[in-house]
C-alpha positions in Angstrom: 165.1 98.2 101.7 166.7 95.3 103.6 165.6 91.7 103.3 164.4 91.7 106.9 162.2 94.7 106.2 160.7 93.0 103.2 160.0 89.8 105.2 158.3 91.9 107.9 156.1 93.3 105.1 155.2 89.8 104.0 154.1 88.6 107.4 151.0 90.9 107.6 150.1 89.7 104.1 150.4 86.1 105.1 148.3 86.8 108.3 145.6 88.6 106.3 145.5 85.7 103.8 145.0 83.2 106.6 142.4 85.4 108.3 140.4 85.7 105.1 140.3 82.0 104.4 140.0 80.8 107.9 136.7 82.7 108.2 133.8 80.3 107.4 132.2 80.9 104.1 129.3 83.3 104.3 127.6 81.8 101.3 125.3 79.7 103.5 124.2 82.9 105.2 124.2 85.5 102.4 122.7 83.4 99.7 119.6 85.0 98.2 116.3 83.1 98.6 113.6 85.5 97.7 112.7 89.2 97.6 109.6 91.3 96.8 108.6 95.0 96.7 105.4 96.8 96.9 104.2 98.5 93.7 103.5 101.7 95.5 106.5 104.1 95.3 107.4 107.1 97.4 108.9 110.3 96.2 112.5 111.1 97.0 113.1 113.9 99.5 109.8 113.2 101.3 109.3 112.5 105.0 108.5 108.9 104.1 111.9 108.4 102.6 113.5 109.6 105.8 111.3 107.1 107.7 112.4 104.2 105.5 116.1 105.1 105.9 115.6 105.4 109.7 113.8 102.1 109.8 116.4 100.2 107.8 119.2 101.7 109.9 117.4 100.6 113.1 117.1 97.1 111.8 120.8 96.9 111.0 121.9 98.4 114.4 119.6 96.2 116.4 120.8 93.0 114.6 124.2 93.3 116.3 122.5 92.7 119.7 119.6 90.3 119.1 118.4 87.9 116.5 114.9 89.3 116.2 113.3 92.7 116.6 110.5 94.9 115.2 110.0 98.6 115.0 107.1 101.0 114.3 107.4 104.6 113.2 104.0 106.1 114.0 102.0 108.1 111.6 102.0 111.9 111.7 100.3 114.8 109.9 103.0 114.6 107.2 103.5 110.8 106.7 102.1 107.3 107.1 103.1 104.9 109.7 105.9 102.5 108.9 106.5 99.0 110.3 109.6 96.8 110.0 111.3 93.7 111.4 114.2 91.4 111.0 114.9 87.9 112.0 118.0 85.7 111.8 118.3 82.0 111.6 118.2 80.5 115.1 121.8 79.2 115.0 123.5 82.5 114.1 125.4 84.5 116.7 124.9 88.2 117.0 127.9 89.0 114.8 126.8 86.8 112.0 123.2 88.0 112.4 124.4 91.6 112.2 126.3 91.0 109.0 123.5 89.1 107.4 120.9 91.8 108.2 123.3 94.5 106.9 123.7 92.5 103.7 119.9 92.0 103.4 119.2 95.7 103.9 121.7 96.6 101.3 120.2 94.3 98.8 116.7 95.5 99.7 117.6 99.1 99.2 118.7 98.1 95.7 115.9 95.9 94.5 113.2 97.9 96.2 114.5 101.4 95.7 111.7 103.9 96.5 109.2 101.2 97.3 106.9 101.8 100.1 107.4 98.2 101.3 109.7 95.4 100.7 110.8 92.0 102.0 114.0 90.0 101.4 115.0 86.5 102.6 118.6 85.4 102.7 119.7 81.9 103.9 120.5 83.4 107.3 118.0 86.2 107.8 114.8 87.9 106.9 114.0 91.6 106.6 110.7 93.3 105.9 109.2 96.8 106.1 105.8 98.2 104.9 103.4 101.0 105.5 100.6 98.5 106.2 100.9 96.7 109.5 101.9 93.1 109.3 103.3 92.7 112.8 101.6 89.9 114.6 99.6 88.9 111.6 99.8 85.3 110.5 100.4 84.8 106.8 100.7 81.4 105.2 101.0 82.5 101.6 103.5 80.3 99.7 106.5 82.5 98.7 109.1 79.9 97.5 108.8 76.2 96.8 111.8 74.2 95.7 112.1 70.5 95.4 115.2 68.4 94.5 115.5 65.1 92.5 113.6 62.0 93.5 114.8 59.5 96.0 111.7 57.2 95.5 114.0 54.2 95.2 115.2 54.7 98.8 112.3 53.7 101.0 114.4 53.9 104.2 115.3 57.5 103.4 111.6 58.4 102.7 110.6 56.8 106.0 113.3 58.8 107.9 112.4 61.9 106.0 108.7 61.7 107.1 109.8 61.0 110.7 112.1 64.0 110.6 109.3 66.3 109.2 107.0 64.9 111.8 109.5 65.8 114.5 109.9 69.4 113.2 106.1 69.8 113.1 105.4 68.4 116.5 104.0 70.9 119.0 103.8 70.7 122.8 102.2 74.0 123.4 105.5 75.8 124.2 107.0 78.5 122.0 109.6 77.0 119.7 110.1 79.3 116.7 113.4 77.6 115.6 113.6 73.9 115.2 116.3 71.6 113.9 116.6 67.8 113.6 118.4 65.0 111.8 118.5 61.3 111.2 121.7 59.9 109.7 122.4 61.9 106.5 119.1 63.6 106.7 118.8 67.1 108.2 115.9 69.5 108.7 115.1 73.0 109.8 112.0 75.0 110.5 111.5 78.5 111.8 108.7 81.1 112.1 109.0 84.8 112.4 109.2 86.1 115.9 106.1 88.3 115.8 103.8 85.3 115.8 102.3 83.8 118.9 103.1 80.2 119.9 99.8 78.9 118.4 100.3 81.0 115.2 103.8 79.8 114.9 102.8 76.2 115.3 99.9 76.6 112.8 102.3 78.2 110.2 105.0 75.6 110.6 102.5 72.7 110.4 101.1 74.1 107.2 104.6 74.6 105.7 105.7 71.1 106.7 102.5 69.6 105.4 103.0 71.4 102.0 106.6 70.4 101.9 105.8 66.7 102.4 103.0 66.8 99.8 104.5 69.1 97.1 108.1 67.7 97.2 106.9 64.0 97.6 110.0 61.8 97.3 112.5 64.6 96.6 116.0 64.4 98.0 115.7 67.9 99.4 113.0 70.5 99.7 112.3 74.1 100.7 108.9 75.6 101.6 108.9 79.3 102.5 105.6 80.8 103.6 105.3 84.5 104.3 105.8 84.1 108.0 107.6 80.7 108.3 109.6 78.1 106.5 110.6 74.4 106.6 113.5 72.7 104.8 115.1 69.3 104.7 118.0 67.8 102.8 119.7 64.4 102.4 123.5 64.0 102.4 124.1 67.7 102.5 122.6 68.1 99.0 120.5 71.2 98.5 119.4 73.8 96.0 122.8 75.5 96.4 124.8 72.7 97.9 126.8 71.9 94.8 127.9 75.5 94.4 129.0 75.7 98.1 131.1 72.5 97.7 132.8 73.9 94.6 133.4 77.2 96.3 135.1 75.4 99.2 137.3 73.5 96.8 138.3 76.7 94.9 139.1 78.4 98.3 141.4 75.6 99.2 143.2 75.7 95.8 143.5 79.5 96.0 144.8 79.3 99.6 147.5 76.8 98.5 148.6 78.9 95.6 148.8 82.1 97.7 150.8 80.3 100.4 153.1 78.9 97.8 153.7 82.3 96.2 154.4 84.0 99.5 156.8 81.3 100.6 158.5 81.5 97.2 158.9 85.2 97.4 160.3 84.9 101.0 162.9 82.3 99.8 163.9 84.5 96.9 164.4 87.4 99.2 166.6 85.3 101.5 168.6 84.0 98.6 169.2 87.5 97.2 170.2 88.7 100.6 172.7 85.9 100.8 174.1 86.7 97.4 174.4 90.4 98.3 176.3 89.6 101.5 178.7 87.3 99.5 179.3 90.0 97.0 179.9 92.6 99.7 182.3 90.3 101.4 184.3 89.8 98.2 184.5 93.6 97.7 185.7 94.1 101.2 188.4 91.5 100.8 189.9 93.1 97.7 
C-alpha cells in the first residue's frame, strides 16, 4: 500500500475523531434522575405486551418531530387501555429530544421489564406509560428532592436566589410550561408536563418552587421533582452532577489531544518511511 493510500485512510479517522468530540456532551441530557415501575406485571406474549411495545415505539417516533405528545391505546375485549406520554426539556431541539426519548425508553424497558406501567426522568426528557389514565391529572407527589451545600454566609446570593425562584413561580394567566431565568452566577429552570392546563401547571410549579425554597433553605443548588412538574436552581454552575460533567469535559479534551497527537505522529512516520523508500529506490536505480 502506498503512503498516499495510507494517508487517505487516516483522514476519515481524523474526521470521525473530530466529529465525535465536537458533538456537545450528552451527559446533561441523558443523566438519570429517577425511575419507577408499577408492581403489577404482564405476561409475555399477551396482547398487553404488544400494546406496550407499540406505545413505546410511538413515543420514540413522535419525539423526532415534537417535544411533547401523548397517546392512548383504547381497551378491547382482550386487553386493558394503555396511556403514555413523553416530554423533553424546553430548550432541546427535535433531534436532541428524539435521542433523549429513545434513551429513556431503552432504560425504561430494562428497569421496568414486563411492568404494566413505568416512568423515567432523564435530565432532558420524561417518559411515562400506564394502564391507569394519568393524562390531564395533576399530581404533586414529591418524587425527587436534592439539595446542595449551604451558602448561608452569602446573603446576596440568597436574596438573588429567592428573587429567581419568585420569577420562575410568577404566573400571569398565560400558559408557560417551561421557564428559565438567571441572575449573575445563579440559574434556574422550571417545567410542567404538557398534559396539564395552564392553571394546573401554575399550581404544580408554585408548589414545587415553594417546596424547593423551604426544603433546600440556603443550599447552593436544589432540585425538586414532583410527579407532573419540577423546579431547579444552581449557583456558579454547581449541581448534583456538575462536578462529574466538568471532569468529563477535561477528560475529553485530554483524550482528543492524545488522539490528534497519535494520528499526526503516524502520518509523519508514513511520510518519513515513504521518503526513505524513495531514497533507497533511487540508489538502486543508480547502480
